[in-house]
N, C-alpha and C positions, 0 to 999 in steps of 0.2 A: 503492501499499500503507499509506502514513504516512495519510491522510486517512480511511481506514473506520477505524485505528488513534482518531485522536485524537478523531472521531466519540463511537466508543464509551467514550471517558474523559467527552467531557463530558456525554452521556448518565446515565453514574455516578456524577456528582459530586455531592453535597448537596445540598438549600435553603441550609447557609450554608456558611462557611469561616470561619474565624482563623489564625491565627498565635502563637505565644506563646514568649518567654522570662521567667522567672523566675529568683528568687533565695529566695522561697519557697515554703513544701510546698505550694501550691495551684495548683491546675489550672483548667481552663479546660474544657466541652466547648458543644457544640449552642448555638454563640454564632451570629446576625446581629445585625443592629438596622436600623433601618426611620423614614426621614423625615417627621412629622408634618403640618411645615411648614416654610416657608421656613429659621425660624430654631431649629425646633425636633427635634427626636427621640429617637431611646431605644433601648436597647439591651437583646437578650433573652439568657440563658447558664444556663449550670451548671455555679457554683464549688464544688470541692472539696480539701478537707482530706484531704491525704493522708500530715499529719505527723502527731505525739504528741504535740501538745500545741494549746490553740485558741487560734484567729487573729482579730483583731479589724478588719475593715472599714473602716480610719481615714479615707478620701477615694479620690475618683475625681480622674481627671485625663486631657484630653487637649490638641491642639495644634491643634484643628478649630473648640473653641470654646469661651464665656466661663469655660460651667463644665460640669460632669461631677457628677451627685450621685446618691443611692441616691435612689430614691424608692416609696412605696406607696402603695395602695389600702386607704384604709377605709370600711367604712361608718357613717353617721355619721346617724341618724333619720332610715336607709332612704333615702337619697343618697349614692353611691359617690361618693368624692371622696381626690384623689390631692394626697399631698402628701411631707415627706421623712419619705425612714425612720430608726426608729432603730438605732443604729449593729447590723451584723448583726458578728455570733457565731458561726463555723465551728467546732464539735468537730472532735475528730478523729476524722481514718474517718467525715468527715459529710458532703455533698452539699445545695447550695439552690440552689436553678431561683428563678433570675429572670426572671419569666414574663411574658406579659401580664395585664392585671385585677391585678397580683401586684407583689412587688418588680421592680424595675428599675433600668437604670442609664440617670438623662431627661436628656438633652443639650439643653442651653437657650446661645441669641445665636449659635448656627451661626454662623459668618463665610462660608460660600457652602452655597449648596445643594448636599443632598447625593444624592449620583446614584448609582445602582443600577450594583452589582457597584464603588462602592468600597471602598476599606479605609478603617476609621479607628483609628486607633491611642489604644490605651485604657490609661493605667498606674494599678493595682490597690495599695494603700495598708494593706500588710498590719499595720504599726505593729512591734514587736518580732520578728514575720517576717519581714516581707520585704517587697519587691514585684512584681507578678507585671505586664509588659507582656505585651496581648494586642494583634491588631491582627483587627476584626469588619467581614464584610463586607455593605455595605448589602445588604438584599433586601429590597423594598416589597410582593414577589409572594409571601411566604411567609404564608399565612393566616394567621388564628387557630385554634388545632388542628392546624395543617399536623405534617409534622416537623420536631421544633426549636421548635419552637410555638404554647405551652398545654400543654393535659394531653395524658398518653400516650407522649412525648416521650419515651421512657427508652431509647433507641438513641444512642452517643456515637460521634460524629465524629473519624473519623481527626487526629491536629494533624500540622499543616505544618507543616516548619522550618522556623524563626524566626531573623530576621536579628535582629542586637542591634539594639534600640532604644534613641538617647539620647539622646529628648527628657526624661526628668526625671530 
């Protein structure tokens, strides 16, 4: 009896999973990460400011890579180029999607290759608004445009209860 229930639960799991704790009024939904190569990867998600004042993303940190930065894609003379993004300001009661082909969290200098199903700890520093600790699951099988990746991914995923992350 336990086995069919577990199987049914596994089938219903979304293509992305994460946990979060925050002392900032910002939350994460639809989060997943992908490995670009053994030394770099990217994380995608929707950041939502549920507070009453604007929150500016001042920095991102992780223990799994030398650097984590907000990057974006820009068209320069007909050629798409990836570069560090300007600071992200989340106005009250707004969301911002970090998606492939646009803004995203770039992980550079990854210490060990990312593994399917691995949880990546990320700490988002929103300055005066506080910090958000999130664990984002590596899902190299999520295709562009799939639920949680790219356009049309408007459904939120349930947030798993998070344990405190004390890395930062």
